[in-house]
KOLMI-506304 format. One record per residue: residue number from 1; residue in three letters; x, y, z of N, C-alpha, C, O in turn. Coordinates in Angstrom, 2 decimals, always signed. Layout:
BEGIN
     i    aa        nu        nv        nw       cau       cav       caw        cu        cv        cw        ou        ov        ow
   NUM   ALA         X         Y         Z         X         Y         Z         X         Y         Z         X         Y         Z
...
//
This chain:
BEGIN
     i    aa        nu        nv        nw       cau       cav       caw        cu        cv        cw        ou        ov        ow
     1   UNK     -9.61     -6.77     +7.14     -9.24     -5.97     +8.26     -9.73     -4.54     +8.02     -9.54     -3.97     +6.95
     2   UNK    -10.33     -4.00     +9.00    -10.81     -2.63     +8.94     -9.63     -1.66     +8.87     -8.58     -1.91     +9.47
     3   UNK     -9.79     -0.54     +8.14     -8.71     +0.45     +8.06     -8.35     +0.99     +9.42     -7.18     +1.22     +9.70
     4   UNK     -9.33     +1.20    +10.29     -9.03     +1.78    +11.62     -8.15     +0.81    +12.40     -7.20     +1.26    +13.04
     5   UNK     -8.40     -0.51    +12.38     -7.57     -1.41    +13.14     -6.19     -1.59    +12.42     -5.17     -1.77    +13.08
     6   UNK     -6.17     -1.53    +11.10     -4.88     -1.56    +10.41     -4.02     -0.41    +10.85     -2.84     -0.59    +11.15
     7   UNK     -4.59     +0.79    +10.89     -3.89     +2.01    +11.26     -3.39     +1.90    +12.73     -2.25     +2.25    +13.01
     8   UNK     -4.23     +1.43    +13.64     -3.84     +1.31    +15.04     -2.73     +0.30    +15.19     -1.79     +0.55    +15.94
     9   UNK     -2.81     -0.83    +14.51     -1.76     -1.83    +14.56     -0.45     -1.28    +13.98     +0.64     -1.67    +14.40
    10   UNK     -0.57     -0.39    +13.02     +0.58     +0.16    +12.33     +1.19     +1.32    +13.09     +2.36     +1.63    +12.87
    11   UNK     +0.47     +1.95    +13.97     +0.92     +3.18    +14.67     +2.21     +2.93    +15.41     +3.12     +3.76    +15.32
    12   UNK     +2.34     +1.85    +16.13     +3.57     +1.61    +16.90     +4.75     +1.31    +15.98     +5.89     +1.67    +16.28
    13   UNK     +4.46     +0.64    +14.81     +5.53     +0.36    +13.86     +6.08     +1.67    +13.30     +7.29     +1.83    +13.20
    14   UNK     +5.21     +2.60    +12.95     +5.60     +3.88    +12.41     +6.35     +4.69    +13.47     +7.39     +5.28    +13.18
    15   UNK     +5.83     +4.72    +14.69     +6.55     +5.45    +15.75     +7.95     +4.95    +15.94     +8.88     +5.74    +16.07
    16   UNK     +8.11     +3.62    +15.96     +9.45     +3.04    +16.10    +10.32     +3.39    +14.90    +11.50     +3.71    +15.07
    17   UNK     +9.76     +3.33    +13.70    +10.57     +3.66    +12.51    +10.98     +5.09    +12.51    +12.12     +5.38    +12.15
    18   UNK    +10.12     +6.02    +12.90    +10.48     +7.42    +12.95    +11.53     +7.72    +14.02    +12.41     +8.57    +13.84
    19   UNK    +11.42     +7.00    +15.12    +12.43     +7.10    +16.18    +13.80     +6.61    +15.67    +14.82     +7.25    +15.92
    20   UNK    +13.83     +5.49    +14.98    +15.03     +4.91    +14.43    +15.66     +5.84    +13.42    +16.88     +6.00    +13.40
    21   UNK    +14.82     +6.46    +12.57    +15.35     +7.41    +11.59    +15.99     +8.58    +12.29    +17.11     +8.97    +11.95
    22   UNK    +15.31     +9.16    +13.29    +15.87    +10.25    +14.07    +17.18     +9.90    +14.74    +18.14    +10.67    +14.70
    23   UNK    +17.21     +8.70    +15.36    +18.46     +8.27    +16.01    +19.59     +8.08    +14.97    +20.74     +8.42    +15.22
    24   UNK    +19.22     +7.54    +13.83    +20.19     +7.30    +12.79    +20.80     +8.61    +12.29    +22.01     +8.72    +12.08
    25   UNK    +19.92     +9.61    +12.09    +20.37    +10.95    +11.63    +21.27    +11.56    +12.70    +22.32    +12.12    +12.38
    26   UNK    +20.87    +11.46    +13.95    +21.63    +12.08    +15.10    +22.99    +11.44    +15.24    +23.96    +12.16    +15.45
    27   UNK    +23.11    +10.12    +15.14    +24.33     +9.42    +15.42    +25.18     +9.12    +14.17    +26.34     +8.72    +14.27
    28   UNK    +24.57     +9.33    +13.01    +25.28     +9.01    +11.77    +25.48     +7.55    +11.50    +26.32     +7.16    +10.69
    29   UNK    +24.68     +6.71    +12.20    +24.66     +5.29    +12.00    +23.50     +4.92    +11.12    +22.50     +5.63    +11.03
    30   UNK    +23.66     +3.78    +10.47    +22.55     +3.33     +9.57    +21.83     +2.17    +10.17    +22.44     +1.18    +10.56
    31   UNK    +20.52     +2.30    +10.24    +19.65     +1.26    +10.77    +18.65     +0.94     +9.61    +17.79     +1.77     +9.33
    32   UNK    +18.75     -0.24     +8.94    +17.86     -0.51     +7.80    +16.43     -0.60     +8.33    +16.15     -1.23     +9.35
    33   UNK    +15.53     +0.07     +7.58    +14.12     +0.11     +7.97    +13.14     -0.49     +6.98    +12.06     -0.95     +7.35
    34   UNK    +13.54     -0.47     +5.71    +12.61     -0.92     +4.70    +12.42     -2.43     +4.81    +13.38     -3.19     +4.93
    35   UNK    +11.15     -2.86     +4.76    +10.77     -4.26     +4.88     +9.66     -4.53     +3.86     +9.35     -3.69     +3.02
    36   UNK     +9.09     -5.68     +3.95     +7.91     -5.96     +3.12     +6.72     -5.09     +3.46     +5.77     -5.01     +2.68
    37   UNK     +6.74     -4.44     +4.62     +5.61     -3.59     +5.07     +5.94     -2.10     +5.17     +5.03     -1.29     +5.32
    38   UNK     +7.18     -1.75     +5.10     +7.61     -0.30     +5.28     +8.48     +0.08     +4.09     +9.39     -0.64     +3.69
    39   UNK     +8.15     +1.26     +3.53     +8.91     +1.85     +2.44     +9.16     +3.30     +2.75     +8.29     +3.96     +3.34
    40   UNK    +10.29     +3.83     +2.39    +10.66     +5.23     +2.53    +10.72     +5.86     +1.16    +11.29     +5.29     +0.23
    41   UNK    +10.13     +7.07     +1.04    +10.16     +7.79     -0.24    +10.45     +9.26     +0.00     +9.87     +9.89     +0.89
    42   UNK    +11.36     +9.79     -0.80    +11.72    +11.23     -0.68    +10.68    +12.11     -1.36    +10.28    +13.13     -0.79
    43   UNK    +10.24    +11.76     -2.53     +9.24    +12.49     -3.35     +9.71    +13.83     -3.83     +8.90    +14.74     -4.03
    44   UNK    +11.03    +13.99     -4.03    +11.53    +15.26     -4.53    +11.68    +15.25     -6.07    +11.94    +16.29     -6.68
    45   UNK    +11.50    +14.06     -6.69    +11.61    +13.95     -8.15    +10.38    +13.29     -8.74     +9.62    +12.63     -8.04
    46   UNK    +10.19    +13.47    -10.03     +9.05    +12.78    -10.71     +9.17    +11.29    -10.61     +8.16    +10.59    -10.47
    47   UNK    +10.42    +10.78    -10.69    +10.65     +9.34    -10.60    +10.28     +8.81     -9.23     +9.86     +7.66     -9.11
    48   UNK    +10.41     +9.60     -8.19     +9.99     +9.20     -6.86     +8.48     +8.99     -6.80     +8.01     +8.05     -6.16
    49   UNK     +7.71     +9.86     -7.48     +6.26     +9.76     -7.50     +5.82     +8.51     -8.23     +4.88     +7.83     -7.81
    50   UNK     +6.51     +8.19     -9.35     +6.14     +6.97    -10.07     +6.45     +5.75     -9.17     +5.64     +4.82     -9.07
    51   UNK     +7.59     +5.76     -8.53     +7.97     +4.69     -7.61     +6.97     +4.55     -6.45     +6.64     +3.44     -6.03
    52   UNK     +6.50     +5.68     -5.96     +5.47     +5.66     -4.87     +4.21     +4.94     -5.34     +3.66     +4.12     -4.61
    53   UNK     +3.77     +5.22     -6.54     +2.56     +4.63     -7.06     +2.72     +3.14     -7.28     +1.78     +2.37     -7.06
    54   UNK     +3.90     +2.73     -7.73     +4.19     +1.30     -7.87     +4.18     +0.60     -6.53     +3.67     -0.51     -6.41
    55   UNK     +4.76     +1.25     -5.51     +4.77     +0.70     -4.13     +3.39     +0.57     -3.57     +3.04     -0.47     -3.01
    56   UNK     +2.57     +1.62     -3.71     +1.19     +1.57     -3.19     +0.44     +0.44     -3.90     -0.32     -0.30     -3.27
    57   UNK     +0.63     +0.31     -5.23     -0.04     -0.76     -5.95     +0.39     -2.11     -5.44     -0.45     -3.00     -5.27
    58   UNK     +1.67     -2.30     -5.19     +2.21     -3.58     -4.65     +1.63     -3.82     -3.27     +1.24     -4.95     -2.98
    59   UNK     +1.55     -2.85     -2.42     +0.98     -2.99     -1.06     -0.51     -3.39     -1.17     -0.99     -4.25     -0.43
    60   UNK     -1.23     -2.75     -2.09     -2.66     -3.08     -2.25     -2.82     -4.54     -2.68     -3.72     -5.23     -2.21
    61   UNK     -1.94     -5.02     -3.59     -2.04     -6.37     -4.11     -1.53     -7.46     -3.16     -1.80     -8.64     -3.37
    62   UNK     -0.80     -7.06     -2.13     -0.21     -8.04     -1.20     -0.79     -7.93     +0.22     -1.99     -8.17     +0.40
    63   UNK     -0.02     -7.60     +1.17     -0.46     -7.59     +2.57     -0.64     -6.24     +3.16     -0.77     -6.09     +4.37
    64   UNK     -0.65     -5.21     +2.29     -0.72     -3.84     +2.80     +0.64     -3.36     +3.24     +1.62     -4.09     +3.14
    65   UNK     +0.70     -2.13     +3.72     +1.98     -1.60     +4.19     +1.90     -0.13     +4.47     +0.82     +0.46     +4.42
    66   UNK     +3.04     +0.47     +4.77     +3.12     +1.92     +5.11     +4.25     +2.53     +4.37     +5.32     +1.93     +4.25
    67   UNK     +4.04     +3.72     +3.88     +5.08     +4.48     +3.19     +5.32     +5.75     +3.99     +4.37     +6.48     +4.27
    68   UNK     +6.52     +6.00     +4.36     +6.93     +7.25     +5.02     +7.53     +8.14     +3.97     +8.58     +7.83     +3.41
    69   UNK     +6.86     +9.27     +3.68     +7.39    +10.18     +2.62     +8.08    +11.33     +3.29     +7.73    +11.72     +4.41
    70   UNK     +9.06    +11.89     +2.61     +9.87    +12.97     +3.15    +11.14    +12.49     +3.82    +11.73    +13.22     +4.61
    71   UNK    +11.57    +11.29     +3.53    +12.80    +10.71     +4.08    +13.56    +10.13     +2.94    +13.04     +9.31     +2.19
    72   UNK    +14.82    +10.55     +2.79    +15.72    +10.09     +1.74    +16.72     +9.11     +2.36    +17.33     +9.39     +3.39
    73   UNK    +16.86     +8.00     +1.73    +17.86     +6.98     +2.18    +18.82     +6.78     +0.97    +18.43     +6.28     -0.08
    74   UNK    +20.08     +7.18     +1.17    +21.09     +7.03     +0.13    +22.42     +6.61     +0.79    +22.86     +7.19     +1.78
    75   UNK    +23.01     +5.61     +0.23    +24.34     +5.13     +0.67    +24.46     +4.94     +2.15    +25.46     +5.31     +2.77
    76   UNK    +23.43     +4.35     +2.73    +23.48     +4.03     +4.18    +23.30     +5.25     +5.08    +23.71     +5.23     +6.23
    77   UNK    +22.69     +6.30     +4.57    +22.39     +7.49     +5.41    +20.97     +7.94     +5.16    +20.44     +7.81     +4.06
    78   UNK    +20.36     +8.46     +6.18    +19.01     +9.03     +6.06    +19.11    +10.56     +6.12    +19.92    +11.13     +6.85
    79   UNK    +18.26    +11.20     +5.33    +18.08    +12.63     +5.43    +16.59    +12.90     +5.50    +15.83    +12.41     +4.67
    80   UNK    +16.16    +13.67     +6.46    +14.76    +14.04     +6.57    +14.54    +15.28     +5.73    +14.87    +16.39     +6.15
    81   UNK    +13.98    +15.10     +4.51    +13.75    +16.21     +3.59    +12.42    +16.89     +3.92    +12.23    +18.07     +3.61
    82   UNK    +11.49    +16.14     +4.54    +10.20    +16.70     +4.90     +9.16    +16.56     +3.81     +9.45    +16.39     +2.62
    83   UNK     +7.93    +16.64     +4.26     +6.77    +16.54     +3.37     +6.44    +17.91     +2.87     +6.32    +18.85     +3.66
    84   UNK     +6.31    +18.05     +1.59     +5.96    +19.34     +0.97     +4.43    +19.45     +0.86     +3.78    +18.68     +0.14
    85   UNK     +3.90    +20.41     +1.59     +2.41    +20.55     +1.65     +1.80    +20.83     +0.28     +0.62    +20.59     +0.05
    86   UNK     +2.64    +21.37     -0.63     +2.14    +21.63     -1.97     +1.80    +20.31     -2.74     +1.12    +20.33     -3.77
    87   UNK     +2.27    +19.21     -2.21     +2.01    +17.90     -2.82     +0.76    +17.19     -2.25     +0.50    +16.03     -2.56
    88   UNK     +0.00    +17.88     -1.42     -1.16    +17.23     -0.83     -2.14    +16.66     -1.85     -2.62    +15.54     -1.69
    89   UNK     -2.42    +17.43     -2.89     -3.38    +16.94     -3.89     -2.80    +15.75     -4.66     -3.55    +14.88     -5.10
    90   UNK     -1.49    +15.68     -4.83     -0.86    +14.49     -5.46     -1.01    +13.27     -4.55     -1.32    +12.17     -5.01
    91   UNK     -0.80    +13.48     -3.27     -0.98    +12.32     -2.33     -2.40    +11.84     -2.31     -2.65    +10.64     -2.38
    92   UNK     -3.36    +12.75     -2.22     -4.77    +12.40     -2.16     -5.20    +11.74     -3.47     -6.11    +10.91     -3.48
    93   UNK     -4.54    +12.10     -4.56     -4.86    +11.52     -5.89     -4.39    +10.10     -6.04     -4.77     +9.42     -7.00
    94   UNK     -3.54     +9.60     -5.09     -3.10     +8.23     -5.20     -4.27     +7.24     -5.32     -4.20     +6.28     -6.07
    95   UNK     -5.33     +7.50     -4.57     -6.45     +6.52     -4.48     -7.17     +6.35     -5.81     -7.92     +5.38     -5.98
    96   UNK     -6.95     +7.25     -6.75     -7.66     +7.12     -8.01     -6.73     +6.90     -9.21     -7.15     +7.12    -10.35
    97   UNK     -5.49     +6.48     -8.98     -4.60     +6.30    -10.16     -4.43     +4.82    -10.49     -3.51     +4.48    -11.24
    98   UNK     -5.27     +3.94     -9.97     -5.18     +2.54    -10.24     -6.38     +2.05    -11.02     -7.45     +2.65    -10.99
    99   UNK     -6.18     +0.92    -11.73     -7.26     +0.32    -12.51     -7.41     -1.16    -12.15     -6.52     -1.78    -11.56
   100   UNK     -8.59     -1.70    -12.52     -8.75     -3.12    -12.31     -8.11     -3.93    -13.41     -7.32     -3.39    -14.19
   101   UNK     -8.41     -5.21    -13.51     -7.76     -6.09    -14.47     -8.07     -5.75    -15.90     -7.27     -6.06    -16.78
   102   UNK     -9.22     -5.12    -16.17     -9.56     -4.71    -17.51     -9.41     -3.22    -17.74    -10.05     -2.63    -18.61
   103   UNK     -8.53     -2.61    -16.92     -8.15     -1.20    -17.01     -9.26     -0.19    -16.80     -9.24     +0.88    -17.40
   104   UNK    -10.25     -0.52    -15.95    -11.28     +0.41    -15.57    -10.80     +1.14    -14.31    -10.40     +0.46    -13.36
   105   UNK    -10.81     +2.45    -14.25    -10.34     +3.20    -13.09    -11.12     +2.79    -11.83    -12.31     +2.48    -11.87
   106   UNK    -10.40     +2.82    -10.72    -10.98     +2.46     -9.42    -10.79     +3.64     -8.45     -9.86     +4.43     -8.56
   107   UNK    -11.71     +3.70     -7.51    -11.56     +4.61     -6.36    -11.19     +3.72     -5.15    -12.03     +2.98     -4.63
   108   UNK     -9.96     +3.82     -4.73     -9.48     +2.99     -3.63     -9.29     +3.81     -2.35     -8.48     +3.44     -1.50
   109   UNK    -10.01     +4.88     -2.20     -9.82     +5.78     -1.06    -10.13     +5.07     +0.28     -9.63     +5.51     +1.32
   110   UNK    -10.92     +4.02     +0.27    -11.19     +3.33     +1.51    -10.02     +2.39     +1.89    -10.03     +1.80     +2.97
   111   UNK     -9.02     +2.26     +1.01     -7.85     +1.39     +1.26     -6.61     +2.19     +1.58     -5.61     +1.61     +2.02
   112   UNK     -6.63     +3.52     +1.37     -5.48     +4.35     +1.54     -5.80     +5.51     +2.49     -6.72     +6.28     +2.24
   113   UNK     -5.04     +5.62     +3.54     -5.21     +6.72     +4.52     -3.92     +7.42     +4.75     -2.85     +6.86     +4.50
   114   UNK     -3.98     +8.66     +5.23     -2.80     +9.49     +5.37     -2.71    +10.08     +6.77     -3.72    +10.25     +7.45
   115   UNK     -1.46    +10.39     +7.18     -1.28    +11.05     +8.48     +0.03    +11.83     +8.40     +1.01    +11.38     +7.79
   116   UNK     +0.03    +13.00     +9.02     +1.26    +13.83     +9.08     +1.85    +13.58    +10.45     +1.16    +13.66    +11.47
   117   UNK     +3.19    +13.28    +10.46     +3.98    +13.11    +11.63     +5.15    +14.08    +11.60     +5.46    +14.64    +10.55
   118   UNK     +5.79    +14.28    +12.75     +6.93    +15.15    +12.81     +8.20    +14.35    +13.22     +8.17    +13.49    +14.09
   119   UNK     +9.29    +14.67    +12.54    +10.57    +14.11    +12.87    +11.66    +15.15    +12.61    +11.76    +15.66    +11.49
   120   UNK    +12.44    +15.45    +13.59    +13.49    +16.49    +13.46    +12.91    +17.81    +12.98    +13.44    +18.45    +12.08
   121   UNK    +11.81    +18.20    +13.60    +11.12    +19.46    +13.32    +10.64    +19.55    +11.89    +10.34    +20.66    +11.43
   122   UNK    +10.55    +18.47    +11.17    +10.01    +18.49     +9.80     +8.84    +17.51     +9.78     +8.87    +16.47    +10.44
   123   UNK     +7.82    +17.88     +9.01     +6.71    +16.99     +8.79     +7.03    +15.93     +7.78     +7.71    +16.21     +6.79
   124   UNK     +6.57    +14.74     +7.99     +6.57    +13.65     +7.01     +5.15    +13.14     +6.87     +4.36    +13.18     +7.82
   125   UNK     +4.83    +12.67     +5.70     +3.48    +12.11     +5.48     +3.62    +10.59     +5.51     +4.50    +10.00     +4.88
   126   UNK     +2.70     +9.99     +6.27     +2.71     +8.53     +6.36     +1.47     +8.07     +5.60     +0.37     +8.57     +5.81
   127   UNK     +1.67     +7.11     +4.70     +0.57     +6.60     +3.88     +0.33     +5.15     +4.36     +1.23     +4.31     +4.29
   128   UNK     -0.87     +4.87     +4.83     -1.24     +3.57     +5.30     -2.04     +2.90     +4.16     -3.04     +3.45     +3.69
   129   UNK     -1.60     +1.74     +3.72     -2.27     +1.01     +2.62     -2.78     -0.30     +3.09     -2.02     -1.16     +3.53
   130   UNK     -4.06     -0.47     +3.00     -4.71     -1.73     +3.39     -4.79     -2.63     +2.15     -5.03     -2.11     +1.06
   131   UNK     -4.60     -3.93     +2.28     -4.67     -4.83     +1.10     -6.07     -4.96     +0.59     -7.04     -4.91     +1.35
   132   UNK     -6.17     -5.13     -0.76     -7.49     -5.38     -1.38     -7.81     -6.84     -1.20     -6.94     -7.65     -0.88
   133   UNK     -9.09     -7.16     -1.42     -9.56     -8.57     -1.27     -9.14     -9.39     -2.50     -8.82     -8.84     -3.55
   134   UNK     -9.14    -10.69     -2.33     -8.74    -11.59     -3.46     -9.56    -11.39     -4.71     -9.05    -11.52     -5.82
   135   UNK    -10.85    -11.09     -4.53    -11.68    -10.95     -5.73    -11.38     -9.69     -6.56    -11.84     -9.55     -7.69
   136   UNK    -10.60     -8.77     -5.95    -10.19     -7.56     -6.65     -8.78     -7.63     -7.28     -8.41     -6.80     -8.12
   137   UNK     -8.01     -8.63     -6.88     -6.65     -8.73     -7.35     -6.59     -9.10     -8.82     -7.47     -9.83     -9.27
   138   UNK     -5.66     -8.67     -9.55     -4.58     -7.72     -9.26     -4.93     -6.36     -9.88     -5.25     -6.26    -11.06
   139   UNK     -4.86     -5.33     -9.04     -5.05     -3.99     -9.59     -3.77     -3.54    -10.23     -2.70     -4.09     -9.96
   140   UNK     -3.89     -2.50    -11.11     -2.71     -2.09    -11.87     -2.47     -0.58    -11.70     -3.39     +0.21    -11.46
   141   UNK     -1.20     -0.24    -11.84     -0.82     +1.16    -12.02     -0.16     +1.26    -13.40     +0.81     +0.54    -13.68
   142   UNK     -0.66     +2.12    -14.23     -0.08     +2.34    -15.56     -0.06     +1.04    -16.33     +0.93     +0.71    -16.98
   143   UNK     -1.17     +0.29    -16.26     -1.41     -0.99    -16.96     -0.51     -2.13    -16.49     -0.47     -3.17    -17.15
   144   UNK     +0.21     -1.98    -15.37     +1.04     -3.02    -14.84     +0.67     -3.33    -13.38     +0.53     -2.41    -12.57
   145   UNK     +0.51     -4.59    -13.07     +0.24     -5.04    -11.71     +1.55     -5.27    -11.00     +2.46     -5.90    -11.55
   146   UNK     +1.63     -4.76     -9.79     +2.84     -4.90     -8.95     +2.50     -5.66     -7.68     +1.37     -5.60     -7.19
   147   UNK     +3.47     -6.37     -7.13     +3.35     -7.03     -5.84     +4.65     -6.84     -5.05     +5.71     -6.63     -5.64
   148   UNK     +4.55     -6.91     -3.76     +5.69     -6.66     -2.87     +6.40     -7.97     -2.67     +5.78     -8.96     -2.29
   149   UNK     +7.69     -8.01     -2.91     +8.54     -9.14     -2.63     +9.73     -8.61     -1.80    +10.59     -7.92     -2.33
   150   UNK     +9.76     -8.95     -0.51    +10.70     -8.41     +0.44    +10.63     -6.89     +0.43     +9.62     -6.30     +0.82
   151   UNK    +11.73     -6.24     -0.02    +11.73     -4.76     -0.03    +11.55     -4.20     -1.43    +11.77     -3.01     -1.64
   152   UNK    +11.15     -5.02     -2.38    +11.05     -4.59     -3.74     +9.63     -4.72     -4.27     +8.85     -5.57     -3.83
   153   UNK     +9.29     -3.82     -5.27     +8.03     -3.90     -5.91     +8.29     -4.55     -7.28     +9.02     -4.00     -8.10
   154   UNK     +7.68     -5.70     -7.51     +7.92     -6.47     -8.72     +6.68     -6.57     -9.54     +5.56     -6.58     -9.02
   155   UNK     +6.89     -6.65    -10.87     +5.73     -6.88    -11.78     +5.15     -8.25    -11.51     +5.89     -9.21    -11.31
   156   UNK     +3.84     -8.37    -11.51     +3.18     -9.67    -11.37     +3.31    -10.36    -12.74     +3.05     -9.76    -13.78
   157   UNK     +3.71    -11.61    -12.71     +3.90    -12.33    -13.99     +2.55    -12.59    -14.67     +1.50    -12.62    -14.03
   158   UNK     +2.63    -12.78    -15.95     +1.39    -13.08    -16.74     +0.75    -14.35    -16.25     -0.47    -14.44    -16.20
   159   UNK     +1.56    -15.34    -15.88     +1.02    -16.59    -15.36     +0.23    -16.40    -14.07     -0.84    -16.97    -13.87
   160   UNK     +0.79    -15.56    -13.18     +0.07    -15.27    -11.92     -1.25    -14.55    -12.20     -2.26    -14.82    -11.55
   161   UNK     -1.23    -13.62    -13.17     -2.47    -12.90    -13.52     -3.55    -13.87    -14.03     -4.72    -13.75    -13.70
   162   UNK     -3.11    -14.82    -14.85     -4.08    -15.82    -15.38     -4.59    -16.68    -14.25     -5.80    -16.91    -14.16
   163   UNK     -3.73    -17.15    -13.39     -4.17    -17.99    -12.25     -5.16    -17.20    -11.34     -6.16    -17.75    -10.87
   164   UNK     -4.86    -15.92    -11.10     -5.70    -15.12    -10.27     -7.07    -14.91    -10.92     -8.10    -14.91    -10.24
   165   UNK     -7.07    -14.73    -12.21     -8.35    -14.59    -12.97     -9.21    -15.85    -12.83    -10.42    -15.76    -12.65
   166   UNK     -8.57    -16.99    -12.91     -9.31    -18.30    -12.73     -9.84    -18.37    -11.28    -10.98    -18.78    -11.05
   167   UNK     -9.01    -17.97    -10.33     -9.45    -17.98     -8.94    -10.62    -17.05     -8.70    -11.56    -17.37     -7.97
   168   UNK    -10.56    -15.89     -9.33    -11.59    -14.85     -9.17    -12.92    -15.42     -9.71    -13.97    -15.18     -9.12
   169   UNK    -12.88    -16.17    -10.83    -14.02    -16.81    -11.36    -14.62    -17.89    -10.40    -15.83    -18.01    -10.25
   170   UNK    -13.72    -18.63     -9.77    -14.18    -19.60     -8.80    -14.86    -18.91     -7.59    -15.84    -19.42     -7.05
   171   UNK    -14.34    -17.76     -7.19    -14.96    -16.99     -6.13    -16.35    -16.56     -6.51    -17.27    -16.61     -5.69
   172   UNK    -16.52    -16.13     -7.78    -17.84    -15.71     -8.25    -18.84    -16.88     -8.22    -19.99    -16.72     -7.81
   173   UNK    -18.36    -18.05     -8.67    -19.27    -19.25     -8.63    -19.62    -19.62     -7.20    -20.74    -20.06     -6.93
   174   UNK    -18.68    -19.45     -6.27    -18.95    -19.79     -4.90    -19.98    -18.88     -4.28    -20.69    -19.29     -3.36
   175   UNK    -20.08    -17.65     -4.77    -21.09    -16.71     -4.25    -22.52    -17.21     -4.59    -23.48    -16.92     -3.88
   176   UNK    -22.61    -17.96     -5.68    -23.91    -18.44     -6.13    -24.48    -19.53     -5.22    -25.68    -19.80     -5.25
   177   UNK    -23.66    -20.14     -4.42    -24.17    -21.22     -3.53    -24.22    -20.79     -2.09    -24.02    -21.61     -1.19
   178   UNK    -24.47    -19.54     -1.86    -24.60    -19.03     -0.50    -25.94    -19.53     +0.09    -26.90    -19.74     -0.64
   179   UNK    -25.99    -19.72     +1.43    -27.23    -20.21     +2.05    -28.31    -19.13     +1.96    -28.01    -17.94     +1.98
   180   UNK    -29.55    -19.59     +1.85    -30.69    -18.72     +1.86    -31.19    -18.63     +3.30    -31.64    -19.63     +3.86
   181   UNK    -31.11    -17.48     +3.89    -31.41    -17.30     +5.33    -32.88    -17.65     +5.64    -33.15    -18.11     +6.75
   182   UNK    -33.80    -17.46     +4.74    -35.21    -17.65     +5.08    -35.68    -19.09     +4.75    -36.85    -19.42     +4.97
   183   UNK    -34.78    -19.92     +4.25    -35.17    -21.29     +3.89    -35.04    -22.19     +5.10    -34.23    -21.96     +5.99
   184   UNK    -35.90    -23.24     +5.10    -35.84    -24.24     +6.13    -35.83    -25.62     +5.47    -35.95    -25.71     +4.25
   185   UNK    -35.70    -26.68     +6.23    -35.63    -28.02     +5.71    -36.95    -28.42     +5.00    -36.93    -29.24     +4.08
   186   UNK    -38.07    -27.85     +5.41    -39.35    -28.18     +4.80    -39.48    -27.57     +3.41    -40.37    -27.97     +2.64
   187   UNK    -38.59    -26.58     +3.06    -38.67    -26.03     +1.71    -38.01    -26.89     +0.69    -38.17    -26.64     -0.51
   188   UNK    -37.26    -27.93     +1.12    -36.58    -28.77     +0.19    -37.49    -29.93     -0.25    -38.07    -30.60     +0.59
   189   UNK    -37.62    -30.16     -1.57    -38.46    -31.22     -2.04    -37.60    -32.46     -2.37    -38.14    -33.49     -2.80
//
């Protein structure tokens, strides 16, 4: 899926989520928003940044997703803390903090896009994450591969990593038997 179409498909989901957050703050009611495709991050602590990188890694390894930063969810309440513009370089650096299966750094900037939105007169940053292809799986953050399971980011098991490595090898072998566009039936002996 192209990043542009992923972002367009995601735009209405994000708009609805931001509206629900605003309504929840206004009315003091709790509307659960986090799903296998949506995550909220406050980013006011170092631990939040580590958690963000794990979530982005999980989205990359699964079906993609969106992270709304600058929103805190605690004990059934939302608080719009806002996006700190001083963190822009940290956000942009997300695309280069992941490695492949043998721990070689990757540039995943074509898989991660950003957008600033406003809610309750505060800016929030939305991170759109497109899934990587099967031949790239599983990428790692801090030497650990993560995947999204419902609303959680879980470590990929060693067994799954081995199975994926075998599958990746099968994909490589399949590339060797691609059709030759310039060949015809008369070329076959």
